[in-house]
C-alpha beads as a LAMMPS data file, in Angstrom:
LAMMPS data file: protein, C-alpha beads

110 atoms
109 bonds

1 atom types
1 bond types

-500.0 500.0 xlo xhi
-500.0 500.0 ylo yhi
-500.0 500.0 zlo zhi

Masses

1 110.0

Atoms # bond

1 1 1 -425.095 366.418 -97.543
2 1 1 -424.872 364.269 -100.708
3 1 1 -423.415 360.632 -100.645
4 1 1 -420.302 361.910 -102.417
5 1 1 -419.748 364.584 -99.905
6 1 1 -419.964 361.968 -97.187
7 1 1 -417.135 359.853 -98.814
8 1 1 -419.365 357.580 -101.020
9 1 1 -418.491 357.402 -104.820
10 1 1 -421.971 356.583 -105.755
11 1 1 -425.414 356.335 -104.386
12 1 1 -425.129 352.572 -104.578
13 1 1 -422.146 352.596 -102.405
14 1 1 -424.014 354.828 -99.850
15 1 1 -427.002 352.388 -99.912
16 1 1 -424.769 349.393 -99.443
17 1 1 -423.040 351.059 -96.446
18 1 1 -426.429 351.795 -94.929
19 1 1 -427.763 348.330 -95.410
20 1 1 -424.680 346.823 -93.664
21 1 1 -425.142 346.369 -89.936
22 1 1 -422.974 344.614 -87.459
23 1 1 -422.477 341.026 -88.511
24 1 1 -424.366 338.238 -86.579
25 1 1 -421.096 336.330 -85.989
26 1 1 -417.567 337.037 -84.981
27 1 1 -416.216 334.885 -87.887
28 1 1 -418.176 336.944 -90.318
29 1 1 -416.788 340.192 -89.015
30 1 1 -413.159 338.770 -89.156
31 1 1 -413.711 337.683 -92.680
32 1 1 -415.056 341.079 -93.789
33 1 1 -412.283 342.841 -91.950
34 1 1 -409.608 340.576 -93.650
35 1 1 -411.103 341.469 -97.068
36 1 1 -410.937 345.137 -96.393
37 1 1 -407.243 344.844 -95.094
38 1 1 -406.462 342.803 -98.279
39 1 1 -407.909 345.611 -100.416
40 1 1 -405.954 348.169 -98.546
41 1 1 -402.734 346.233 -98.706
42 1 1 -403.085 345.782 -102.480
43 1 1 -403.951 349.409 -103.071
44 1 1 -407.185 348.202 -104.609
45 1 1 -409.394 350.871 -102.776
46 1 1 -410.236 354.016 -104.731
47 1 1 -409.073 357.008 -102.713
48 1 1 -412.731 358.248 -102.774
49 1 1 -413.794 355.191 -100.819
50 1 1 -410.841 354.956 -98.522
51 1 1 -412.700 356.707 -95.542
52 1 1 -415.651 354.493 -96.064
53 1 1 -413.498 351.272 -95.925
54 1 1 -411.472 352.440 -92.913
55 1 1 -414.786 353.489 -91.163
56 1 1 -416.210 350.097 -91.794
57 1 1 -413.107 348.456 -90.537
58 1 1 -413.327 350.457 -87.365
59 1 1 -416.941 349.270 -86.941
60 1 1 -415.916 345.692 -87.394
61 1 1 -413.138 345.994 -84.863
62 1 1 -415.472 347.399 -82.271
63 1 1 -417.833 344.581 -82.897
64 1 1 -414.997 341.971 -82.537
65 1 1 -413.579 343.579 -79.416
66 1 1 -417.024 343.710 -77.811
67 1 1 -417.674 340.044 -78.786
68 1 1 -414.410 338.965 -77.335
69 1 1 -415.068 340.931 -74.110
70 1 1 -418.593 339.542 -73.683
71 1 1 -417.216 335.863 -74.315
72 1 1 -414.503 336.455 -71.832
73 1 1 -416.981 337.506 -69.170
74 1 1 -419.222 334.420 -69.942
75 1 1 -416.268 332.083 -69.692
76 1 1 -415.083 333.598 -66.508
77 1 1 -418.630 333.327 -65.004
78 1 1 -418.918 329.609 -66.161
79 1 1 -415.525 328.876 -64.558
80 1 1 -416.503 330.645 -61.310
81 1 1 -419.762 328.737 -61.210
82 1 1 -417.912 325.533 -61.740
83 1 1 -415.371 326.275 -58.996
84 1 1 -418.252 327.228 -56.710
85 1 1 -420.109 324.032 -57.373
86 1 1 -416.949 321.972 -56.862
87 1 1 -416.261 323.608 -53.517
88 1 1 -419.861 322.965 -52.507
89 1 1 -419.457 319.274 -53.470
90 1 1 -416.351 319.086 -51.374
91 1 1 -418.222 320.741 -48.340
92 1 1 -416.164 323.838 -48.406
93 1 1 -418.159 326.953 -47.319
94 1 1 -418.672 329.696 -49.991
95 1 1 -415.699 332.143 -50.199
96 1 1 -413.212 329.824 -48.701
97 1 1 -410.471 327.909 -50.546
98 1 1 -410.431 324.196 -50.481
99 1 1 -408.240 322.575 -47.813
100 1 1 -404.728 321.430 -48.824
101 1 1 -404.489 317.773 -50.001
102 1 1 -402.434 316.788 -46.961
103 1 1 -401.921 318.191 -43.394
104 1 1 -398.212 318.558 -44.130
105 1 1 -398.885 320.908 -47.005
106 1 1 -400.645 323.351 -44.641
107 1 1 -397.456 323.858 -42.604
108 1 1 -395.238 324.616 -45.659
109 1 1 -394.355 328.253 -46.409
110 1 1 -395.903 329.739 -49.551

Bonds

1 1 1 2
2 1 2 3
3 1 3 4
4 1 4 5
5 1 5 6
6 1 6 7
7 1 7 8
8 1 8 9
9 1 9 10
10 1 10 11
11 1 11 12
12 1 12 13
13 1 13 14
14 1 14 15
15 1 15 16
16 1 16 17
17 1 17 18
18 1 18 19
19 1 19 20
20 1 20 21
21 1 21 22
22 1 22 23
23 1 23 24
24 1 24 25
25 1 25 26
26 1 26 27
27 1 27 28
28 1 28 29
29 1 29 30
30 1 30 31
31 1 31 32
32 1 32 33
33 1 33 34
34 1 34 35
35 1 35 36
36 1 36 37
37 1 37 38
38 1 38 39
39 1 39 40
40 1 40 41
41 1 41 42
42 1 42 43
43 1 43 44
44 1 44 45
45 1 45 46
46 1 46 47
47 1 47 48
48 1 48 49
49 1 49 50
50 1 50 51
51 1 51 52
52 1 52 53
53 1 53 54
54 1 54 55
55 1 55 56
56 1 56 57
57 1 57 58
58 1 58 59
59 1 59 60
60 1 60 61
61 1 61 62
62 1 62 63
63 1 63 64
64 1 64 65
65 1 65 66
66 1 66 67
67 1 67 68
68 1 68 69
69 1 69 70
70 1 70 71
71 1 71 72
72 1 72 73
73 1 73 74
74 1 74 75
75 1 75 76
76 1 76 77
77 1 77 78
78 1 78 79
79 1 79 80
80 1 80 81
81 1 81 82
82 1 82 83
83 1 83 84
84 1 84 85
85 1 85 86
86 1 86 87
87 1 87 88
88 1 88 89
89 1 89 90
90 1 90 91
91 1 91 92
92 1 92 93
93 1 93 94
94 1 94 95
95 1 95 96
96 1 96 97
97 1 97 98
98 1 98 99
99 1 99 100
100 1 100 101
101 1 101 102
102 1 102 103
103 1 103 104
104 1 104 105
105 1 105 106
106 1 106 107
107 1 107 108
108 1 108 109
109 1 109 110
C-alpha cells in the first residue's frame, strides 16, 4: 500500500509520521495535541491529511491518559506509604485506623 493510499499526501508526510513516537513528556504531548486541535478548529488541515492528524491526536490522547493513570497510581502509593509510616510512628498496628484524639470522640455516633 502506498503512502497516499494510507492517508499521507506525500512520502515526506509518511516518513514524518513514522519517525514520531510517543513523546517523552506529558507537556510535549499536550502541546502537540493542542496544535492539532488548533489546526482542526481553523480548518487548516488538508482533507487528505485529516485522518493522519486525527490518528496522531488519538495516539497522544492514549499517551496522556496512560501517563495520568500511572501518575495517579504513584501518588496513591506514596500517600499510602506515608499513612502507613505515620501509623507506625504513632504505634498503631498495620491495617488499623489510628485512635480518636480523645476518649469522648469514641463514644459519639458516626
